[in-house]
Steps between C-alpha positions, in 0.01 A plus 500: 500500500557824694413321823766235429764769438411681822520177699839413341631850577385475864662159535824628354507802729428290807779253419757777438418694820554191719875479442770685692877496528688464825814701553749332737779716635749267658742636753294806576489428875872439542816693458822299449320192634387683813143593583421868523320675786123490472240770544427586862835398648643755742836665452629311804387164356662577163829593658493199729432259212706660218765693694609857480425656158789619280329841476214675682326783323329765711121519509336709226149639471181457696442228603875452541645240260839360600722285273751244615739359242641148529738327252220311325187698568361835621228532770253791522339588833204720587567616854644181658348232276589343162273606215710346214827332422659467158794317351793725405600495135 
């Protein structure tokens, strides 16, 4: 009787642990229908592809982090290369 309960409990635990949810975040790679710069792009490549930013913030910290603000997104650079870009809200 105890053995049957243990086996049922193990079976229940194995079936529960095998399920997972998937979180889909649509539109995360675009801003106003336009793709954002990707990690590793140079400042020159970003400016050539997306144009002159609306605002350029001076480098801060060490390593220097520079921020360029466009109408739909903001790009963060470490030295001369993109480390992240985010959609403006």
